[in-house]
Every structure is written in C-alpha cells, then in structure tokens.
ZAVOPA-891475 format. One line per 2 residues: number of its first residue (from 1); their letters; for each residue x, z, y of C-alpha. Coordinates in Angstrom, 2 decimals, always signed. Last residue first. Layout:
% residues N
NUM = a = X Z Y | ...
% end
This chain:
% residues 512
512 = xx = +87.06 -9.88 -56.32 | +90.46 -11.39 -55.90
510 = xx = +93.53 -9.79 -54.27 | +95.03 -10.23 -50.82
508 = xx = +98.75 -9.67 -50.38 | +99.08 -7.51 -47.24
506 = xx = +102.03 -7.54 -44.81 | +101.91 -4.52 -42.48
504 = xx = +102.20 -4.49 -38.72 | +102.02 -1.03 -37.07
502 = xx = +100.82 +0.07 -33.64 | +101.16 +3.77 -32.70
500 = xx = +98.12 +5.74 -31.53 | +98.11 +8.01 -34.57
498 = xx = +98.13 +4.92 -36.72 | +96.92 +1.70 -35.11
496 = xx = +96.88 -1.23 -37.49 | +98.08 -4.83 -37.54
494 = xx = +97.57 -6.83 -40.75 | +99.94 -9.71 -41.53
492 = xx = +98.51 -11.93 -44.28 | +99.77 -12.90 -47.71
490 = xx = +97.37 -15.14 -49.65 | +96.86 -14.31 -53.33
488 = xx = +93.06 -14.67 -53.24 | +92.11 -17.11 -50.50
486 = xx = +91.46 -16.33 -46.87 | +88.31 -16.80 -44.81
484 = xx = +86.72 -13.84 -46.57 | +89.38 -11.51 -45.08
482 = xx = +88.55 -12.44 -41.47 | +84.82 -12.21 -42.14
480 = xx = +85.08 -8.72 -43.66 | +87.24 -7.53 -40.73
478 = xx = +84.66 -8.98 -38.29 | +81.94 -6.98 -39.97
476 = xx = +83.96 -3.75 -39.68 | +84.62 -4.12 -35.97
474 = xx = +86.51 -5.88 -33.18 | +89.25 -7.48 -35.24
472 = xx = +91.51 -9.93 -33.44 | +92.29 -13.00 -35.48
470 = xx = +95.88 -14.34 -35.67 | +96.65 -12.77 -39.02
468 = xx = +94.28 -9.84 -39.36 | +94.13 -7.73 -36.17
466 = xx = +92.83 -4.35 -34.97 | +92.77 -2.34 -38.19
464 = xx = +92.40 +1.35 -37.32 | +94.22 +3.62 -39.75
462 = xx = +92.32 +6.77 -40.63 | +92.73 +6.39 -44.36
460 = xx = +95.97 +4.75 -45.34 | +97.40 +1.24 -45.31
458 = xx = +100.70 +1.11 -47.23 | +100.65 -2.54 -48.40
456 = xx = +99.93 -1.55 -52.04 | +97.00 +0.57 -50.94
454 = xx = +95.62 -2.28 -48.81 | +95.82 -4.79 -51.69
452 = xx = +94.11 -2.50 -54.17 | +95.64 -0.13 -56.68
450 = xx = +93.42 +2.74 -55.56 | +90.84 +1.48 -53.13
448 = xx = +91.32 +2.89 -49.65 | +88.80 +5.03 -47.84
446 = xx = +87.40 +5.31 -44.31 | +89.60 +2.69 -42.65
444 = xx = +88.68 +2.26 -38.99 | +87.71 -1.26 -37.95
442 = xx = +88.65 -2.14 -34.36 | +88.01 -1.83 -30.66
440 = xx = +90.58 -1.23 -27.92 | +91.47 +0.72 -24.77
438 = xx = +88.63 +3.12 -23.97 | +87.73 +3.66 -27.56
436 = xx = +85.71 +1.74 -30.13 | +85.07 +2.10 -33.81
434 = xx = +83.44 -0.07 -36.49 | +83.51 +1.30 -39.99
432 = xx = +85.80 +0.52 -42.89 | +85.91 +0.48 -46.70
430 = xx = +89.18 -0.87 -48.03 | +90.43 -3.13 -50.84
428 = xx = +91.68 -6.22 -49.05 | +89.70 -8.70 -51.15
426 = xx = +89.77 -12.52 -51.33 | +86.76 -14.29 -52.82
424 = xx = +86.18 -16.07 -56.13 | +83.32 -18.57 -56.39
422 = xx = +81.21 -19.46 -59.44 | +79.47 -22.59 -60.82
420 = xx = +82.80 -24.17 -61.74 | +82.98 -27.61 -60.10
418 = xx = +79.68 -27.70 -58.21 | +80.06 -24.06 -57.13
416 = xx = +83.64 -24.64 -55.94 | +82.67 -27.70 -53.93
414 = xx = +79.72 -25.81 -52.39 | +81.91 -22.86 -51.36
412 = xx = +84.45 -25.14 -49.68 | +81.65 -27.10 -47.97
410 = xx = +80.01 -23.90 -46.72 | +83.20 -22.70 -45.00
408 = xx = +83.68 -25.93 -43.01 | +79.87 -26.21 -42.64
406 = xx = +79.70 -23.12 -40.49 | +76.90 -20.80 -41.72
404 = xx = +74.05 -20.93 -39.22 | +72.56 -18.29 -36.93
402 = xx = +69.46 -18.38 -34.71 | +68.77 -16.46 -31.52
400 = xx = +65.99 -18.03 -29.46 | +63.26 -15.51 -30.22
398 = xx = +62.26 -17.12 -33.50 | +59.51 -15.51 -35.53
396 = xx = +59.65 -12.71 -38.06 | +58.18 -13.11 -41.54
394 = xx = +61.35 -12.96 -43.58 | +63.30 -15.69 -45.37
392 = xx = +64.88 -16.78 -42.13 | +67.05 -13.71 -41.90
390 = xx = +67.21 -10.51 -39.86 | +63.64 -9.37 -39.35
388 = xx = +62.17 -6.44 -37.38 | +61.77 -8.21 -34.06
386 = xx = +63.85 -11.33 -34.45 | +67.48 -12.37 -34.83
384 = xx = +67.53 -15.39 -37.04 | +69.36 -16.22 -40.24
382 = xx = +70.58 -19.00 -42.50 | +70.66 -22.49 -41.02
380 = xx = +73.50 -24.35 -42.76 | +76.09 -25.71 -40.32
378 = xx = +77.85 -28.75 -38.86 | +75.85 -31.53 -40.55
376 = xx = +76.57 -34.88 -38.88 | +73.86 -36.57 -36.79
374 = xx = +76.25 -37.55 -34.00 | +74.81 -34.99 -31.55
372 = xx = +75.42 -32.18 -34.02 | +73.44 -31.20 -37.08
370 = xx = +72.16 -27.80 -38.33 | +71.02 -28.40 -41.88
368 = xx = +68.31 -26.56 -43.80 | +69.11 -23.69 -46.15
366 = xx = +66.74 -21.25 -44.48 | +64.29 -23.07 -42.16
364 = xx = +61.36 -21.53 -44.05 | +61.08 -18.52 -41.77
362 = xx = +61.87 -19.75 -38.25 | +64.71 -21.45 -36.37
360 = xx = +64.11 -22.73 -32.83 | +67.36 -24.14 -31.44
358 = xx = +68.96 -21.31 -29.44 | +72.12 -21.44 -31.50
356 = xx = +74.76 -19.05 -32.88 | +77.30 -20.47 -35.31
354 = xx = +78.07 -17.71 -37.77 | +81.16 -16.06 -39.23
352 = xx = +79.11 -14.73 -42.10 | +78.80 -11.24 -43.60
350 = xx = +77.04 -11.31 -46.94 | +75.24 -9.10 -49.39
348 = xx = +72.58 -11.34 -50.95 | +71.07 -9.81 -54.08
346 = xx = +67.57 -10.57 -52.85 | +65.06 -8.19 -51.25
344 = xx = +65.38 -9.66 -47.75 | +69.11 -10.13 -48.05
342 = xx = +69.75 -8.88 -44.53 | +72.79 -10.75 -43.36
340 = xx = +75.74 -9.22 -41.50 | +76.61 -11.46 -38.58
338 = xx = +80.10 -12.10 -37.19 | +79.76 -14.66 -34.37
336 = xx = +82.52 -17.25 -34.62 | +80.68 -19.51 -32.16
334 = xx = +78.12 -18.83 -29.44 | +75.13 -20.49 -27.68
332 = xx = +75.36 -23.84 -29.45 | +72.58 -25.86 -27.94
330 = xx = +68.97 -26.67 -28.67 | +66.82 -28.99 -30.76
328 = xx = +63.96 -28.59 -33.15 | +62.93 -30.92 -35.98
326 = xx = +60.28 -30.12 -38.61 | +60.44 -32.33 -41.71
324 = xx = +58.26 -30.11 -43.88 | +55.93 -27.52 -42.37
322 = xx = +56.14 -24.79 -45.04 | +56.38 -21.95 -42.51
320 = xx = +59.53 -23.59 -41.16 | +60.45 -26.63 -43.25
318 = xx = +63.87 -27.86 -42.13 | +65.90 -29.55 -39.40
316 = xx = +67.84 -27.78 -36.64 | +69.39 -30.00 -33.95
314 = xx = +72.55 -29.27 -31.96 | +73.76 -29.94 -28.42
312 = xx = +77.15 -28.51 -27.52 | +76.94 -25.70 -24.95
310 = xx = +79.46 -23.38 -26.62 | +82.02 -25.45 -28.41
308 = xx = +82.08 -26.95 -31.89 | +85.40 -28.46 -33.04
306 = xx = +85.82 -26.35 -36.15 | +82.26 -27.00 -37.38
304 = xx = +83.09 -30.31 -39.04 | +80.75 -33.07 -40.18
302 = xx = +78.93 -33.84 -43.44 | +76.68 -36.89 -43.33
300 = xx = +73.50 -36.24 -45.29 | +72.85 -38.07 -48.54
298 = xx = +69.71 -40.17 -49.11 | +68.93 -40.02 -52.82
296 = xx = +70.13 -42.80 -55.14 | +68.23 -41.82 -58.29
294 = xx = +66.66 -38.39 -58.26 | +67.30 -35.75 -60.90
292 = xx = +67.61 -32.66 -58.70 | +70.49 -30.19 -58.63
290 = xx = +70.73 -26.80 -56.93 | +73.66 -25.32 -54.99
288 = xx = +73.69 -21.83 -53.49 | +75.01 -20.08 -50.38
286 = xx = +74.48 -16.55 -49.08 | +78.24 -16.04 -48.48
284 = xx = +78.68 -12.95 -50.64 | +75.62 -13.86 -52.80
282 = xx = +77.33 -17.05 -54.08 | +75.17 -19.40 -56.14
280 = xx = +75.66 -21.94 -58.87 | +74.02 -25.03 -60.39
278 = xx = +70.42 -23.83 -60.05 | +67.98 -26.39 -61.39
276 = xx = +65.46 -28.42 -59.38 | +62.18 -29.98 -60.49
274 = xx = +60.96 -33.04 -58.56 | +58.30 -33.64 -55.97
272 = xx = +58.11 -36.81 -53.88 | +56.19 -36.24 -50.64
270 = xx = +58.04 -38.82 -48.55 | +60.19 -36.12 -46.90
268 = xx = +61.40 -34.88 -50.27 | +59.97 -31.90 -52.12
266 = xx = +62.32 -29.89 -54.34 | +60.75 -27.67 -56.98
264 = xx = +61.97 -24.41 -58.51 | +60.20 -22.67 -61.37
262 = xx = +60.09 -19.13 -62.74 | +58.26 -18.54 -66.01
260 = xx = +60.42 -15.59 -66.97 | +62.75 -14.43 -64.20
258 = xx = +66.52 -14.51 -64.81 | +67.29 -16.20 -61.50
256 = xx = +64.07 -17.40 -59.81 | +64.21 -14.78 -57.06
254 = xx = +67.74 -15.95 -56.11 | +66.50 -19.35 -54.93
252 = xx = +65.99 -18.94 -51.15 | +68.23 -15.87 -50.83
250 = xx = +71.18 -17.97 -52.04 | +70.83 -20.44 -49.22
248 = xx = +70.78 -24.23 -49.69 | +73.03 -27.15 -50.68
246 = xx = +71.44 -29.91 -52.79 | +73.33 -31.83 -55.49
244 = xx = +71.50 -35.01 -56.51 | +74.38 -37.14 -57.83
242 = xx = +74.70 -38.78 -54.40 | +76.12 -35.51 -53.02
240 = xx = +75.25 -33.31 -50.00 | +71.43 -33.33 -50.11
238 = xx = +70.19 -30.67 -47.66 | +67.99 -27.70 -48.42
236 = xx = +64.96 -25.84 -47.11 | +62.97 -22.72 -47.89
234 = xx = +59.87 -21.55 -49.67 | +58.57 -18.55 -51.54
232 = xx = +56.19 -17.78 -54.35 | +54.44 -15.05 -56.30
230 = xx = +51.77 -15.63 -58.95 | +54.35 -15.87 -61.69
228 = xx = +57.69 -16.61 -60.05 | +57.39 -19.72 -57.94
226 = xx = +60.13 -21.21 -55.74 | +59.48 -24.11 -53.37
224 = xx = +62.36 -25.99 -51.78 | +61.73 -28.45 -48.96
222 = xx = +64.20 -31.31 -48.77 | +66.47 -32.78 -46.07
220 = xx = +68.28 -36.11 -46.61 | +65.31 -38.18 -45.36
218 = xx = +65.31 -36.05 -42.15 | +68.85 -37.06 -41.18
216 = xx = +68.72 -40.67 -40.04 | +65.31 -40.65 -38.36
214 = xx = +66.03 -37.21 -36.87 | +69.30 -38.37 -35.34
212 = xx = +67.64 -41.39 -33.74 | +64.75 -39.29 -32.39
210 = xx = +67.15 -36.70 -30.99 | +69.14 -39.40 -29.23
208 = xx = +72.66 -40.14 -30.46 | +72.17 -43.85 -30.82
206 = xx = +69.63 -45.11 -28.28 | +65.96 -44.73 -28.98
204 = xx = +64.22 -47.41 -26.92 | +60.56 -46.88 -26.28
202 = xx = +58.39 -49.40 -28.03 | +57.14 -52.28 -25.89
200 = xx = +54.33 -51.45 -23.50 | +50.79 -51.26 -24.78
198 = xx = +48.36 -53.68 -23.18 | +45.99 -52.19 -20.69
196 = xx = +42.48 -52.23 -22.02 | +40.03 -54.76 -20.62
194 = xx = +36.51 -53.96 -21.67 | +33.88 -56.69 -22.09
192 = xx = +30.54 -55.00 -22.71 | +31.44 -52.06 -20.47
190 = xx = +30.01 -48.61 -20.89 | +29.68 -45.63 -18.59
188 = xx = +28.01 -47.62 -15.78 | +25.40 -48.82 -18.27
186 = xx = +24.27 -45.26 -18.73 | +23.69 -44.89 -14.99
184 = xx = +21.88 -48.25 -14.79 | +19.67 -47.26 -17.71
182 = xx = +18.86 -43.97 -16.05 | +18.08 -45.70 -12.77
180 = xx = +15.76 -48.14 -14.55 | +14.07 -45.44 -16.59
178 = xx = +13.46 -43.35 -13.49 | +11.96 -46.35 -11.70
176 = xx = +9.73 -47.19 -14.66 | +8.56 -43.61 -14.97
174 = xx = +7.64 -43.56 -11.26 | +5.67 -46.80 -11.65
172 = xx = +3.84 -45.46 -14.70 | +2.97 -42.24 -12.88
170 = xx = +1.64 -44.22 -9.90 | -0.43 -46.50 -12.12
168 = xx = -1.89 -43.53 -13.97 | -2.75 -41.87 -10.67
166 = xx = -4.58 -45.01 -9.53 | -6.51 -45.15 -12.79
164 = xx = -7.50 -41.51 -12.45 | -8.72 -42.09 -8.89
162 = xx = -10.87 -45.01 -10.11 | -12.26 -42.93 -12.96
160 = xx = -13.13 -40.16 -10.50 | -14.94 -42.76 -8.38
158 = xx = -16.88 -43.87 -11.43 | -18.11 -40.30 -11.99
156 = xx = -17.21 -38.74 -15.28 | -19.81 -37.25 -17.62
154 = xx = -21.44 -40.58 -18.42 | -20.46 -40.13 -22.10
152 = xx = -16.72 -39.89 -21.34 | -15.07 -42.53 -23.48
150 = xx = -18.04 -44.61 -24.68 | -20.09 -44.13 -21.51
148 = xx = -17.11 -45.03 -19.27 | -16.42 -48.08 -21.38
146 = xx = -20.01 -49.26 -20.88 | -22.65 -49.07 -23.54
144 = xx = -24.76 -52.14 -24.28 | -28.57 -51.84 -24.12
142 = xx = -30.37 -52.65 -27.32 | -31.02 -56.15 -28.61
140 = xx = -34.73 -56.85 -29.15 | -36.84 -55.26 -31.80
138 = xx = -39.29 -57.34 -33.71 | -42.91 -55.99 -33.68
136 = xx = -44.54 -57.36 -36.82 | -41.94 -55.70 -38.99
134 = xx = -42.66 -52.33 -37.49 | -46.39 -52.88 -37.84
132 = xx = -45.99 -53.81 -41.46 | -43.71 -50.94 -42.20
130 = xx = -46.22 -48.47 -40.84 | -45.60 -46.60 -37.67
128 = xx = -45.69 -42.83 -37.22 | -44.65 -42.35 -40.75
126 = xx = -47.08 -40.61 -43.08 | -47.00 -36.86 -43.27
124 = xx = -44.35 -34.34 -44.25 | -46.03 -30.98 -44.63
122 = xx = -46.22 -27.71 -42.70 | -48.97 -25.51 -44.01
120 = xx = -52.69 -25.66 -43.20 | -54.36 -22.47 -41.96
118 = xx = -55.69 -24.00 -38.73 | -57.43 -26.74 -40.74
116 = xx = -58.46 -29.54 -38.37 | -55.27 -31.61 -38.34
114 = xx = -54.55 -30.61 -41.90 | -57.73 -32.33 -43.07
112 = xx = -58.52 -30.97 -46.51 | -61.03 -28.33 -45.36
110 = xx = -62.66 -30.84 -43.02 | -63.28 -33.26 -45.83
108 = xx = -66.71 -31.71 -46.67 | -68.00 -32.16 -43.12
106 = xx = -67.38 -30.11 -39.98 | -68.43 -32.61 -37.32
104 = xx = -71.85 -33.44 -38.83 | -73.10 -36.97 -38.37
102 = xx = -76.63 -36.97 -36.88 | -75.91 -37.24 -33.21
100 = xx = -77.98 -36.24 -30.15 | -75.54 -33.61 -29.06
98 = xx = -72.36 -33.92 -30.93 | -72.04 -32.59 -34.42
96 = xx = -73.14 -29.37 -36.09 | -70.04 -27.34 -35.17
94 = xx = -71.74 -24.79 -32.87 | -73.24 -27.47 -30.61
92 = xx = -70.47 -27.63 -27.99 | -68.46 -30.03 -30.13
90 = xx = -65.32 -28.72 -31.70 | -62.14 -30.10 -30.26
88 = xx = -59.95 -32.16 -32.58 | -61.65 -35.29 -31.35
86 = xx = -62.42 -38.14 -33.63 | -61.85 -41.80 -32.82
84 = xx = -64.45 -44.03 -34.29 | -63.44 -46.06 -37.32
82 = xx = -63.56 -49.76 -36.50 | -60.55 -50.68 -38.55
80 = xx = -57.55 -48.38 -38.83 | -57.43 -44.73 -37.89
78 = xx = -54.60 -43.83 -35.54 | -52.09 -41.32 -36.83
76 = xx = -52.23 -37.91 -35.18 | -49.38 -37.43 -32.75
74 = xx = -45.79 -36.39 -33.62 | -43.75 -39.57 -33.33
72 = xx = -46.13 -41.69 -31.25 | -47.03 -38.82 -28.93
70 = xx = -43.38 -37.86 -28.61 | -42.43 -41.42 -27.63
68 = xx = -45.30 -41.57 -25.13 | -44.24 -38.34 -23.49
66 = xx = -46.80 -35.57 -23.67 | -49.66 -35.20 -21.16
64 = xx = -49.12 -32.46 -18.57 | -50.38 -29.00 -19.53
62 = xx = -53.76 -27.97 -18.09 | -54.07 -25.18 -15.55
60 = xx = -56.82 -22.72 -16.35 | -60.29 -22.40 -14.73
58 = xx = -61.34 -25.77 -15.95 | -63.39 -27.78 -13.43
56 = xx = -67.12 -27.88 -13.91 | -68.39 -31.42 -13.61
54 = xx = -70.52 -31.38 -16.74 | -71.90 -34.72 -17.84
52 = xx = -71.19 -34.00 -21.44 | -70.75 -30.32 -22.13
50 = xx = -67.35 -28.84 -21.30 | -65.23 -28.16 -24.32
48 = xx = -64.79 -24.48 -25.17 | -67.09 -24.68 -28.10
46 = xx = -70.54 -23.07 -28.22 | -72.32 -21.20 -25.43
44 = xx = -70.55 -22.47 -22.36 | -72.16 -21.68 -19.05
42 = xx = -69.22 -19.74 -17.72 | -65.98 -20.42 -19.45
40 = xx = -65.16 -18.32 -22.48 | -62.44 -15.75 -21.79
38 = xx = -58.71 -16.34 -22.37 | -57.33 -16.52 -18.87
36 = xx = -60.09 -14.63 -16.90 | -60.56 -12.13 -19.71
34 = xx = -56.81 -11.45 -19.73 | -56.85 -10.82 -15.99
32 = xx = -60.00 -8.64 -16.23 | -58.49 -6.45 -18.90
30 = xx = -60.83 -5.97 -21.79 | -62.31 -2.51 -22.50
28 = xx = -62.66 -2.02 -26.18 | -65.98 -2.81 -27.77
26 = xx = -67.28 -0.27 -30.21 | -70.41 -1.74 -31.73
24 = xx = -73.41 +0.60 -32.02 | -74.13 +1.69 -35.51
22 = xx = -76.66 -0.30 -37.31 | -79.95 +1.46 -38.18
20 = xx = -80.48 +3.77 -41.12 | -83.44 +3.13 -43.34
18 = xx = -85.94 +6.00 -44.01 | -87.08 +6.43 -47.57
16 = xx = -90.28 +4.60 -48.49 | -93.67 +6.51 -48.59
14 = xx = -95.62 +4.05 -46.52 | -96.35 +6.78 -43.97
12 = xx = -92.72 +7.41 -43.21 | -91.33 +10.83 -44.13
10 = xx = -90.58 +13.26 -41.37 | -87.26 +15.07 -41.54
8 = xx = -87.59 +18.64 -42.89 | -84.97 +18.39 -45.48
6 = xx = -82.55 +17.21 -42.86 | -83.13 +20.37 -40.82
4 = xx = -85.45 +20.29 -37.83 | -83.99 +21.10 -34.45
2 = xx = -85.00 +24.51 -33.01 | -86.55 +24.63 -29.64
% end
C-alpha cells in the first residue's frame, strides 16, 4: 500500500491547517546510583523537605552541625523582635507558602535576599554581632600562655623540656670546670708578686783585660768614609796626635785624590762626624795621614813592634763592614812576614814586613790599630789572606790570616808625612825574582838600573842576593823589605852568589 504524499494529506473538517504535536522528550538514561543520591525522595512532589508529620528518614547521610563559632561568624543574622524565623528550604507546596498559611514564601524581596538568591555574588555583610550586643557582653580575661607555649607553641613535650634543662645544667657545669682549670693553668704562668734574683755586682775588668783595653782604645779609633760621586768606601784610622792627625792606609783614601766632588769624613765612636783632609800619603808603604778639626781628641798610646813575639796577645779594633768600634782578639802568629799588597784598584804598590795575626780582620778594618796587651798600638791593620782577596779593602772575609804594618815603621812614615807631606825611600836599583835551589833561597837579579846603586857596587845580572846587612834574603819581596828599612845614602853590605861563589859588595843606597 502506497503512503500518501504530503499534498494528499487529509484536511480537517473545520478547514484549519493541521497543527503539529510536541515531539517526544529525549530523556537520557540516568545511572541508578546517581538517581539514588540526587533523585527526589519518594512521596515528595514539591520541595525536598519532608512534609510536616512525615517520619520518612532521609536516604542520604546528613552533615554534622557546624561549630558554634562558625555558625555565629558565617550564619544568617538573627532577625530582631518577634519576626518569625524563616527557613532557607522551600516549602513542599511549590513555593506558595507552608501548608495552611497565607504568607507567600517567595515574595517580592526574595530577589534581593542574598540568602535565597542562588545567583547572588559574594558581598561583605553585617557583622555577626552588633556593637551593642558586644558591649553588653563584657569579655573576661583570656587564658594566660605558659612559657612552653610562648617558646615552642605546645610542640615540645614537658618531659623533653625537663631533659633539655638537665642537659643545659650539665653543659654549664662542664664549662665552669673547664674555665676553672684553664684559669688555674694561666695563673700558674704568672705571679702577682714576683721575686727576681738581684743582679750581682759588675764583673771586675782588671787592667790588661780585653774589656779594659777596648774601653781605653776605642775612643781613639775612627771610621773613615770616602765618597766620590755615587761611589763610596770605608775604612778605619787611629788618632796619633792631639792636633787631630789620624793614621790610616793609603788605599782607604787614595780614591779621593784628584777626584771632583770627593769627600772624606771621620766618624768617632760617639757618632760625631767631621770632615777630614789628606795631609800626605805613601803608596810604597800603604800609609796615609789625614787631619780632622776636633778639639782635644782621645789619642792612642803608641807602642813598639820590635819586642813582639809569636804567641803574644793582640787586639784588632776598627769598622769591619762599616760596624764601628768592633773589637776582635787573637795572637801574633808570625813576625817579619814579607807581604806584597794588592792595591785593590788604588795606586798602592807596597811590600810590608808584616805582623801576622789570627785576630779577625775583615774589609773595613784597614787603617785600624792592632794593640798589645797593654793597650799600646803595635801595628796598623792592612791586609788579610782570603779566598780571592789580598787586602782589607776588598770583599773577602777573614780566614784567620791578617797582616799589620809594624808601628815602628809606620811611626817614621807618619812623622815624615806630617812634617813634609812626602816620604823618600832607599833604592838599590835592581829588578829581581825569587829563586830556590837545593842549598839556598834568594832574589836573582834580572836587570840592573844603569847608574843605580847596584850598578855602582858591581852587581850584575844573574847574581843571587842572599843577604842584605844582617838580614837573610829568601826572595824578591824580602829584598824589597830589607832595602825599604834603610835610608837613602846608607851603605849596606850585600852578599851575592855569582856562579856558585859567594861575594860581599858594599852598596850605597840611593833615593827614589
């Protein structure tokens, strides 16, 4: 059977167009568990509240009532007067008031009541208690907090506090004991009333002791400083005359001779500085005299070197390495020791008949006195034997071999320099070298000066000089010393070996 087309649908008898009916509602399937929790209770047609007089128990568990403080703070404010209390729950009569009542539940103010409007926003309402009610109900004093609550906020058990207190007492007691023992230990190192042993009387310094000699001689010794531009040197000297004449070595002051801007200063033991001027110098004996303008200076006692013997005690005084007033002692280890001096860059060209001593002599001692056990000057400290250095103006240190010019020779030179400023020496007029054979030693003549003393006496080249006067000659340096001890014009017997035969020739010494 064919279905009729829309144009063929029957037309109602009244002639009006057909009216479509409502479409059936599409209700989704509801879960039984959800329906049981959120569904309308049985027998309830309107609101969810049970009708009056109903004894049906709710199918869902009710929440416990709120705390009283929360209810007061966040609950609906109570209506004053005799106003009946209103419930927020709709009545079971579809919102038209309770059964049997005339006052409608959903009146005109319902839209403005935030407690009944589900779409109302959050707003700050009236305080939970009015000022009047708060004033009418005076508050009593609150509960006082204990120390435990203030410090730990009830987070520490009282027994733990008791244990902590006991531990604190134990720690305090231990600290007190440690402090006491520490204080007692510190007190043992100090004494409030010390008793120091009284000093004994000063040690006696008998005459002739090193201390006695030093006290008497050091004031007569000066340090000499020489400056030439930015260069400088130092040495020592000894005052030999009350007028301020100071005896020293030539190599100490020779750098200042003829140099522009050169200066010489003498420093006394008390620190007094004074300029010094060169009076005269003798490069052949390495001696010089300078003068200082000092009133009443302490003058050294001049002794004699002729009586010195090996083993005699001597004291060297000077300024080694610039250390003024230094005193060292030792003995005479040899006498009449011919020593050729190294001038150390000066014009010194000397051979001295030295006093050898083991008293420590170092650079800076040059020109200082060597004194005997009586405090008398017996020599002028001049040279040392060291590793690589030959005089006390160098940088070598003492190895126990020091040399001093005998004062007997130095005094003669000093007197001549003070009187005339120059010194004349005796000359023999030969150049010699040291030789030695199985039987004797001597100075072999290498050349003879024409017109000199040796040429006039008949000494020829090849002769070996073995004796001058009473002094045996062991080498060229000893020949120079033996001649320098004489004066110009002296006649001296000179013994030579010529072709193995001894000869004695008188020689009249000339002047240099």
